[in-house]
C-alpha positions as CSV (number, residue, x, y, z in Angstrom):
1,M,-23.1,4.4,-49.7
2,K,-20.9,1.3,-49.2
3,K,-22.3,-0.2,-52.4
4,F,-21.6,3.0,-54.3
5,F,-18.0,3.0,-53.4
6,K,-17.8,-0.7,-54.4
7,V,-19.3,0.2,-57.8
8,A,-16.9,3.1,-58.2
9,A,-13.9,0.9,-57.4
10,A,-15.1,-1.7,-59.9
11,L,-15.5,0.9,-62.6
12,A,-12.0,2.3,-62.0
13,A,-10.6,-1.2,-62.2
14,A,-12.5,-1.9,-65.5
15,L,-11.3,1.4,-67.1
16,S,-7.7,0.4,-66.5
17,L,-8.0,-2.7,-68.7
18,T,-6.0,-2.2,-71.9
19,A,-8.3,-1.2,-74.8
20,F,-11.3,-2.4,-72.8
21,G,-10.0,-6.0,-73.4
22,G,-12.0,-7.1,-70.4
23,C,-15.4,-6.0,-71.7
24,E,-17.1,-9.2,-70.6
25,M,-15.7,-8.9,-67.1
26,L,-16.7,-5.2,-67.2
27,H,-20.2,-6.2,-68.1
28,D,-20.4,-8.8,-65.3
29,M,-18.9,-6.5,-62.7
30,F,-20.6,-3.2,-63.5
31,F,-24.0,-4.1,-65.0
32,S,-24.8,-7.5,-63.4
33,H,-24.7,-7.1,-59.6
34,V,-22.8,-6.0,-56.5
35,H,-20.9,-8.8,-54.7
36,E,-22.0,-9.8,-51.3
37,M,-18.8,-11.5,-49.9
38,Q,-18.4,-14.1,-47.2
39,F,-14.9,-15.1,-45.9
40,V,-14.3,-18.8,-46.0
41,A,-11.5,-19.9,-43.7
42,E,-9.1,-22.6,-44.7
43,Q,-10.2,-26.1,-44.0
44,P,-7.0,-28.2,-43.6
45,A,-6.8,-31.5,-45.3
46,T,-6.7,-34.7,-43.3
47,C,-5.2,-38.1,-44.0
48,T,-8.3,-39.2,-45.9
49,Q,-10.2,-35.9,-46.6
50,E,-9.4,-33.1,-49.0
51,G,-9.1,-29.6,-47.6
52,V,-10.3,-26.2,-48.9
53,R,-8.0,-23.1,-49.2
54,E,-8.9,-19.7,-47.7
55,H,-11.1,-17.6,-50.1
56,Y,-14.1,-15.2,-50.5
57,H,-17.4,-16.4,-51.7
58,C,-20.1,-14.2,-53.3
59,T,-23.5,-15.3,-52.2
60,V,-25.1,-13.5,-55.2
61,C,-23.2,-14.9,-58.1
62,N,-21.9,-18.0,-56.2
63,E,-18.4,-17.4,-57.4
64,D,-15.2,-17.7,-55.4
65,F,-12.5,-15.0,-55.3
66,A,-9.0,-14.5,-53.9
67,D,-9.8,-11.0,-52.6
68,E,-12.7,-9.3,-50.8
69,D,-13.3,-6.8,-53.6
70,G,-13.9,-9.6,-56.1
71,L,-11.3,-8.5,-58.5
72,T,-9.5,-11.9,-58.8
73,Y,-11.1,-15.2,-59.2
74,A,-9.8,-17.8,-56.7
75,P,-7.5,-20.5,-58.1
76,S,-8.2,-24.1,-57.3
77,L,-9.5,-24.3,-53.8
78,T,-8.8,-28.0,-53.2
79,I,-6.0,-29.1,-50.8
80,K,-5.0,-32.7,-51.6
81,A,-5.6,-35.3,-48.8
82,L,-2.4,-35.9,-46.9
83,G,-2.5,-39.7,-46.7
84,H,-1.5,-41.6,-43.6
85,D,2.1,-41.5,-42.2
86,M,2.3,-45.0,-40.8
87,E,4.6,-46.3,-38.1
88,Y,4.6,-49.9,-37.0
89,V,4.0,-50.7,-33.3
90,H,5.5,-54.0,-32.2
91,Q,3.6,-56.5,-30.2
92,V,4.1,-56.4,-26.4
93,A,3.2,-59.4,-24.3
94,P,0.9,-58.7,-21.3
95,T,2.0,-59.3,-17.7
96,C,0.1,-59.5,-14.4
97,T,0.6,-55.8,-13.8
98,A,0.4,-54.3,-17.3
99,E,-1.7,-54.8,-20.4
100,G,0.0,-55.7,-23.7
101,N,-0.9,-55.2,-27.4
102,I,-0.9,-56.9,-30.7
103,G,1.4,-55.6,-33.5
104,Y,-0.4,-52.8,-35.5
105,Y,0.2,-49.7,-37.6
106,K,-0.4,-46.2,-36.2
107,C,-0.6,-43.0,-38.2
108,S,1.5,-40.3,-36.6
109,R,-0.8,-37.6,-38.0
110,C,-4.3,-38.7,-37.1
111,G,-3.5,-41.3,-34.4
112,G,-5.6,-43.9,-36.2
113,T,-4.7,-47.6,-35.7
114,F,-4.8,-50.0,-38.6
115,A,-4.2,-53.6,-39.5
116,A,-1.9,-52.9,-42.4
117,E,0.2,-50.0,-43.8
118,D,-2.4,-49.3,-46.5
119,G,-4.9,-48.1,-43.8
120,E,-7.8,-50.0,-45.3
121,V,-8.8,-51.9,-42.1
122,A,-9.0,-49.7,-39.0
123,Y,-8.6,-51.1,-35.5
124,S,-10.4,-49.9,-32.3
125,E,-8.6,-49.9,-28.9
126,K,-10.2,-53.1,-27.9
127,D,-8.9,-54.8,-31.0
128,I,-5.3,-53.8,-30.0
129,V,-5.2,-54.4,-26.2
130,L,-4.1,-57.7,-24.7
131,G,-5.5,-58.0,-21.2
132,K,-3.4,-58.6,-18.1
133,T,-2.4,-62.1,-17.2
134,D,-3.4,-63.8,-13.9
135,H,-1.1,-63.5,-10.9
136,T,0.8,-66.6,-10.0
137,Y,1.9,-67.9,-6.6
138,V,3.0,-71.1,-4.8
139,A,0.4,-72.3,-2.4
140,T,2.9,-73.4,0.2
141,E,4.8,-70.1,0.3
142,W,3.5,-67.4,2.5
143,E,4.4,-63.8,3.4
144,F,3.5,-62.6,6.9
145,D,3.8,-59.8,9.5
146,G,2.9,-59.8,13.1
147,R,-0.9,-60.0,12.4
148,N,-1.6,-61.7,9.1
149,H,-0.2,-64.0,6.4
150,W,-0.9,-63.8,2.7
151,H,0.2,-65.0,-0.7
152,E,2.1,-62.8,-3.1
153,C,2.4,-63.1,-6.8
154,S,5.7,-64.6,-7.6
155,A,6.1,-62.3,-10.6
156,C,5.2,-58.9,-9.2
157,G,4.8,-59.2,-5.4
158,T,1.2,-58.1,-5.4
159,T,-1.0,-59.6,-2.6
160,I,-3.3,-62.2,-4.0
161,D,-6.9,-61.2,-3.6
162,G,-8.6,-63.1,-0.7
163,S,-5.4,-64.7,0.5
164,S,-4.8,-62.4,3.6
165,A,-5.9,-63.8,6.9
166,A,-5.0,-63.5,10.6
167,H,-2.6,-66.0,12.2
168,T,-4.0,-69.0,13.9
169,Y,-1.6,-70.3,16.6
170,G,-0.9,-73.9,17.6
171,E,0.5,-75.4,20.8
172,D,4.0,-74.6,19.7
173,G,3.2,-70.9,19.4
174,A,3.6,-70.9,15.6
175,C,0.9,-70.1,13.1
176,T,-0.6,-73.4,11.9
177,V,-1.0,-72.0,8.4
178,C,2.2,-70.1,7.6
179,G,4.5,-71.1,10.5
180,Y,5.0,-67.5,11.7
181,L,6.5,-67.2,15.2
182,P,6.2,-64.0,17.3
183,A,9.6,-62.3,16.9
184,G,10.0,-64.2,13.7
185,D,11.3,-61.0,12.0
186,I,14.5,-61.1,14.1
187,E,16.6,-64.2,14.7
188,L,16.1,-65.6,18.1
189,G,19.3,-66.1,20.1
190,N,20.3,-68.0,23.2
191,R,21.7,-66.8,26.5
192,E,25.0,-68.7,26.1
193,D,26.0,-66.6,23.0
194,I,25.5,-63.2,24.7
195,S,28.8,-63.0,26.7
196,S,30.9,-63.5,23.5
197,A,28.8,-61.2,21.3
198,D,30.4,-58.3,19.4
199,L,27.8,-56.1,21.0
200,S,25.0,-56.7,23.4
201,I,22.3,-54.3,24.7
202,H,20.4,-55.3,27.8
203,F,17.3,-53.8,29.2
204,I,17.2,-55.0,32.8
205,A,13.7,-56.0,34.1
206,P,12.9,-54.5,37.5
207,A,11.9,-56.7,40.3
208,V,9.5,-54.0,41.6
209,K,6.2,-52.7,40.3
210,A,7.4,-49.4,38.9
211,S,8.5,-48.0,35.6
212,G,12.1,-47.0,35.3
213,D,15.2,-47.3,33.1
214,S,18.3,-49.4,33.5
215,A,20.2,-50.5,30.4
216,F,23.6,-52.3,30.2
217,I,25.7,-52.3,27.1
218,K,28.7,-54.6,26.6
219,V,31.3,-54.5,23.8
220,G,34.1,-57.0,24.5
221,D,35.6,-55.9,27.9
222,T,33.9,-52.5,27.7
223,E,30.8,-52.2,29.9
224,I,28.4,-49.3,30.0
225,L,25.5,-48.7,32.4
226,V,22.7,-46.3,31.4
227,D,20.6,-45.1,34.4
228,A,19.8,-47.2,37.4
229,G,16.0,-47.1,38.1
230,P,13.3,-47.3,39.1
231,N,14.0,-47.0,42.8
232,K,16.5,-47.9,45.5
233,S,14.8,-51.2,46.2
234,N,15.7,-52.4,42.8
235,L,19.4,-51.7,43.2
236,Q,20.4,-55.3,44.0
237,T,18.6,-56.6,40.9
238,I,20.7,-54.2,38.8
239,K,24.0,-55.2,40.5
240,N,23.3,-58.9,40.2
241,Y,22.6,-58.4,36.5
242,I,25.8,-56.4,35.9
243,N,27.9,-58.8,37.7
244,K,27.0,-61.7,35.4
245,Y,28.8,-59.8,32.6
246,C,31.2,-57.4,34.3
247,T,33.7,-59.6,36.3
248,D,36.3,-57.0,37.1
249,G,34.1,-54.4,38.9
250,V,35.0,-51.8,36.3
251,L,32.3,-49.8,34.4
252,E,34.1,-48.0,31.6
253,Y,31.1,-45.6,31.1
254,V,28.1,-44.7,33.2
255,I,25.5,-42.4,31.6
256,V,22.8,-40.8,33.7
257,T,20.2,-39.3,31.4
258,H,18.3,-36.9,33.7
259,A,17.5,-36.2,37.4
260,D,14.2,-38.1,37.9
261,G,14.3,-40.7,40.6
262,D,13.4,-43.6,38.3
263,H,16.7,-43.0,36.6
264,I,19.1,-41.9,39.4
265,L,18.1,-43.7,42.6
266,G,20.1,-46.8,42.0
267,M,23.1,-44.6,41.4
268,I,22.8,-43.4,45.0
269,G,21.5,-46.5,46.8
270,N,20.8,-46.9,50.5
271,K,22.8,-45.5,53.3
272,S,24.2,-47.6,56.1
273,G,26.0,-45.4,58.7
274,S,28.0,-43.1,56.5
275,T,28.3,-45.5,53.5
276,Y,26.1,-45.7,50.5
277,N,25.7,-48.8,48.3
278,G,24.7,-47.2,45.0
279,I,26.4,-47.8,41.6
280,L,28.5,-44.6,41.9
281,Y,29.9,-45.7,45.2
282,T,30.6,-49.4,44.6
283,Y,32.0,-49.7,41.0
284,D,35.2,-48.4,39.5
285,I,33.8,-46.0,37.0
286,Q,36.1,-44.5,34.5
287,T,33.9,-42.0,32.8
288,L,30.5,-40.6,34.0
289,I,28.4,-38.7,31.5
290,T,25.6,-36.8,33.3
291,F,22.9,-34.3,32.5
292,D,23.6,-30.5,32.2
293,K,20.5,-29.1,33.9
294,S,17.8,-29.8,36.4
295,N,14.8,-27.9,37.9
296,K,14.9,-30.0,41.1
297,D,15.5,-28.5,44.6
298,L,18.5,-29.4,46.7
299,T,16.5,-29.5,50.0
300,T,13.0,-30.4,51.1
301,E,10.6,-28.0,52.8
302,A,11.9,-29.5,56.1
303,G,15.5,-28.7,55.1
304,N,16.6,-32.2,54.3
305,P,18.6,-33.1,51.3
306,T,16.6,-34.3,48.3
307,D,17.4,-37.3,46.1
308,Y,18.8,-34.9,43.6
309,S,21.2,-33.5,46.2
310,D,22.2,-37.0,47.2
311,Y,22.9,-37.8,43.6
312,L,25.2,-34.7,43.2
313,D,27.0,-36.0,46.3
314,A,27.4,-39.4,44.7
315,V,28.8,-37.8,41.6
316,E,31.4,-35.9,43.6
317,Y,32.3,-39.1,45.4
318,A,32.9,-40.8,42.1
319,R,35.0,-37.8,41.0
320,S,37.1,-38.1,44.1
321,Q,37.8,-41.8,43.2
322,G,39.2,-40.8,39.8
323,T,36.1,-40.9,37.7
324,A,36.2,-38.4,34.8
325,V,32.9,-36.5,35.0
326,Y,31.4,-34.7,32.0
327,T,28.0,-33.4,30.9
328,G,26.3,-34.1,27.7
329,L,27.1,-30.6,26.4
330,Q,30.8,-31.0,27.2
331,C,30.9,-34.2,25.3
332,Y,29.1,-32.8,22.3
333,N,31.5,-29.8,22.3
334,N,34.6,-32.0,22.8
335,Q,35.3,-29.7,25.8
336,G,37.5,-30.2,28.8
337,G,38.7,-33.7,27.9
338,A,35.2,-34.9,27.0
339,Q,34.5,-36.4,23.6
340,R,31.5,-36.4,21.3
341,T,32.5,-39.9,20.1
342,Y,33.9,-42.7,22.2
343,Y,35.1,-45.8,20.4
344,L,34.2,-48.9,22.4
345,D,36.4,-51.5,20.6
346,E,40.0,-51.5,19.4
347,E,39.0,-51.8,15.8
348,Q,36.9,-48.6,16.2
349,N,33.9,-50.3,14.6
350,I,31.5,-49.6,17.5
351,S,31.1,-46.0,18.7
352,L,29.1,-44.2,21.4
353,N,28.0,-40.8,20.0
354,I,26.6,-38.1,22.2
355,L,23.9,-36.2,20.3
356,Y,23.1,-32.5,20.7
357,N,20.0,-31.8,22.8
358,Y,18.7,-28.2,22.6
359,Y,18.0,-28.4,26.3
360,Y,21.6,-29.1,27.3
361,D,21.9,-25.3,27.3
362,H,18.3,-24.1,27.3
363,D,15.7,-24.2,30.1
364,S,12.7,-26.4,30.0
365,S,9.7,-26.7,32.3
366,D,9.8,-30.5,31.8
367,E,12.7,-32.3,33.6
368,N,12.5,-35.1,30.9
369,N,13.7,-32.7,28.2
370,Y,17.2,-32.4,29.9
371,S,17.9,-36.1,29.0
372,V,21.3,-37.0,27.6
373,C,20.7,-38.6,24.2
374,F,23.1,-40.8,22.4
375,L,23.5,-43.1,19.4
376,L,25.4,-46.4,19.3
377,T,26.8,-47.0,15.8
378,Q,28.1,-50.4,14.7
379,E,30.1,-50.5,11.4
380,L,29.5,-53.8,9.6
381,A,31.8,-55.9,7.4
382,N,29.7,-55.1,4.3
383,G,30.1,-51.4,4.7
384,E,26.7,-50.8,6.2
385,A,26.0,-49.9,9.8
386,N,23.5,-50.7,12.6
387,N,22.4,-47.8,14.7
388,Y,20.8,-48.0,18.2
389,L,19.1,-44.8,19.7
390,F,18.6,-43.8,23.3
391,T,16.7,-40.6,24.2
392,G,16.1,-41.0,27.9
393,D,12.7,-39.5,28.7
394,L,12.9,-36.8,26.0
395,E,9.5,-35.2,25.3
396,E,7.9,-34.0,22.0
397,K,9.6,-30.6,21.8
398,G,12.9,-32.1,22.7
399,E,12.4,-34.7,20.0
400,E,11.7,-32.0,17.4
401,Y,15.0,-30.3,18.3
402,L,16.8,-33.6,18.3
403,V,15.8,-34.1,14.7
404,E,16.5,-30.5,13.8
405,Y,20.1,-30.4,15.2
406,N,21.3,-33.9,14.4
407,E,21.7,-36.1,11.3
408,L,19.8,-39.1,12.6
409,P,19.9,-42.3,10.7
410,E,17.3,-45.1,10.6
411,V,17.8,-47.4,13.5
412,E,17.7,-51.1,14.2
413,L,16.7,-50.5,17.8
414,Y,15.1,-47.6,19.7
415,K,14.8,-47.5,23.4
416,A,11.2,-46.1,23.7
417,G,11.2,-42.5,25.1
418,H,9.7,-42.0,28.6
419,H,8.6,-45.6,29.1
420,G,6.1,-45.5,26.2
421,S,4.3,-42.4,27.3
422,K,1.8,-40.5,25.2
423,T,4.1,-37.5,25.1
424,S,7.3,-39.2,23.7
425,S,8.1,-41.2,20.6
426,N,6.4,-38.7,18.4
427,E,6.0,-38.8,14.6
428,C,8.6,-36.0,14.1
429,L,11.2,-38.5,15.4
430,L,9.8,-41.8,14.2
431,E,9.5,-40.7,10.6
432,V,13.2,-40.1,10.6
433,I,14.6,-43.0,12.5
434,K,12.0,-45.6,11.3
435,P,12.8,-48.1,14.1
436,K,12.8,-51.8,13.3
437,H,12.7,-52.9,17.0
438,I,11.6,-51.1,20.2
439,A,12.3,-51.9,23.8
440,V,10.0,-50.4,26.4
441,C,11.2,-50.2,30.0
442,C,8.0,-50.0,32.0
443,C,5.5,-51.9,34.1
444,A,2.7,-52.4,31.6
445,G,-0.7,-51.6,33.1
446,Y,0.5,-50.2,36.4
447,N,-1.0,-46.8,37.1
448,Q,2.0,-45.7,39.2
449,Y,1.0,-42.1,39.6
450,S,-2.8,-42.6,39.9
451,S,-3.3,-40.5,36.8
452,A,-5.7,-40.9,33.9
453,E,-5.8,-44.3,32.3
454,E,-4.6,-42.8,29.0
455,N,-1.3,-42.1,30.7
456,T,-0.7,-45.7,31.9
457,F,2.4,-47.1,30.2
458,P,2.7,-48.2,27.5
459,T,0.0,-45.8,26.3
460,Q,-2.4,-46.2,23.4
461,A,-1.1,-43.0,21.8
462,F,2.4,-44.5,21.9
463,I,1.2,-47.7,20.3
464,D,-0.8,-45.9,17.6
465,R,2.4,-44.0,16.5
466,V,5.1,-46.7,16.7
467,G,2.8,-49.4,15.3
468,M,2.9,-47.7,11.9
469,Y,6.6,-48.5,11.8
470,T,7.1,-51.9,13.5
471,D,5.4,-54.5,15.6
472,S,8.7,-55.8,17.0
473,I,8.0,-54.2,20.4
474,Y,9.0,-55.7,23.7
475,V,8.3,-54.7,27.3
476,T,10.2,-55.6,30.5
477,I,7.5,-56.2,33.1
478,T,3.7,-56.0,33.6
479,Y,1.3,-55.6,36.5
480,K,-0.7,-58.7,37.4
481,D,-2.5,-59.6,40.6
482,K,-1.1,-56.5,42.2
483,E,2.4,-57.6,41.6
484,A,5.1,-57.0,39.0
485,V,5.8,-60.0,36.9
486,P,7.9,-60.4,33.7
487,M,6.4,-59.6,30.4
488,N,9.4,-60.3,28.2
489,G,11.7,-60.0,31.3
490,D,15.2,-59.0,30.6
491,I,15.4,-57.9,27.0
492,V,18.7,-58.4,25.2
493,F,19.5,-57.5,21.6
494,Y,22.9,-58.7,20.6
495,Y,25.1,-59.0,17.5
496,N,27.3,-62.0,16.8
497,T,28.4,-64.3,14.1
498,A,26.9,-67.7,14.5
499,E,28.4,-70.9,13.0
500,G,27.9,-70.9,9.2
501,E,27.2,-67.1,9.0
502,E,29.6,-65.1,6.8
503,Q,28.5,-62.0,8.5
504,G,26.9,-61.6,11.9
505,S,23.3,-60.6,12.6
506,L,21.2,-59.0,15.3
507,K,19.5,-61.5,17.5
508,L,17.0,-61.3,20.4
509,W,16.9,-63.1,23.7
510,C,14.5,-62.5,26.6
511,S,14.6,-64.1,30.0
512,N,10.8,-64.8,30.1
513,N,9.6,-65.1,26.5
514,V,9.9,-63.4,23.1
515,T,6.2,-62.6,22.6
516,K,5.7,-59.3,20.9
517,L,3.7,-56.8,22.9
518,K,0.7,-56.9,20.6
519,E,0.4,-60.7,21.0
520,T,0.4,-60.6,24.8
521,E,-2.8,-61.2,26.8
522,W,-2.4,-57.9,28.5
523,F,-2.4,-56.1,25.2
524,K,-5.4,-57.9,23.8
525,Q,-7.4,-56.9,26.9
526,N,-6.2,-53.3,27.3
527,R,-4.9,-51.9,24.0
528,T,-5.7,-52.1,20.2
529,W,-3.3,-52.2,17.3
530,P,-3.6,-49.2,15.0
531,E,-5.5,-49.6,11.7
532,G,-3.0,-49.7,8.9
533,G,-0.2,-50.6,11.3
534,V,2.4,-53.1,10.3
């Protein structure tokens, strides 16, 4: 039936020819055969190959037509080859990090690469590419961190393969290969410069085998004491230290972070008759900043006052002597005469900034979370700033809130939270502050509370986290032969301008030694440095 209609259509078309002028075509179309058409899609031309236009091809008569009914023969089907559209690619010299190339021609249409614009000689990729050059370095120049030294390419900074190796130390304590000294990433100071420093931050080493905090900060004639731990027996050690630098008996600021005994007992001291000898009783304290909350009881089961109750009495005594007493929340809210920011020098370059802690005004089951947190900020002559962070014994949830509610900067110095416990100094905080140096106030290796070894300060968990940011970690004391002995001893970070310096710099002095934690014998026997740590 289909063929019939095709024949009828052809006959009708033939009859329309004027005076049967197309008799030959009529004969071919009507009497010869019925077309069997195949559609041939266009085959585009390329740079070097001709193309074919779209058409219909009869498989019976082998003719090509413009239409499916075979009424019109197809015109020329050939599409002329396009020819190359050449662009010249200039030569690029290779480096030690990137390959180069010779000069060549490239066709923008086909992507082919050629030796000349005529396209006669084709190039392959290997003909074009110039391989990377070798790295270069100076054999006497080393890069190093606290564990290893290595050569870097002077052109790109890449570590030279096979050059990295662990330090080997000589009798002078320096690496015999690269000259690295522990604490070599901070300038080492001397005790004589501390008193005249623009700013000094002291972590006082206890004389007893216990972990606790007591830090002393001095800016000119302004002195600040932060906590007075770990116990009453250590009070005289704290006083002796303060009196080396505070000669007028005045402490402009005292900050008590939270109510645990290893932070408050030196504030109370011992009682003789009706007189106490603690910090709050024996110094002229101008401003006391204390914690807002505590879960501690005021009396023991026997009805006697607790240490917490004695501390509150000491606060009231200081208040009666003219001390302005504020809480952390009052300071943050600039409430009742308290200030969020206290400038410690006349030029207002160094400030004490009370941070917001969610647990100032919310309850926590963990006493540590009530800690007063603050940031010291030192504006430098070059327009930059050094920041120093204190978080008391703040735990993980408190650290999460601290980051959430405050704009924390990266810090030069971080006083390790909770003596280097496994529950403080968490990644949520570290990834924001990225500490360069860390001071840990603890008795390394002393299992003070007879708890699991994993809780002994400084814990492996703490080291695993902070070790990814810095190896400049220092600890006050350690436990050896059942006694407390100095590890670094008193740890002092101070900022001054030495002779020949256009601008000052942060320096480190320790009363015992400046050996980094991971280089100490205690560490090598009891802890491991995290894989991938700095």
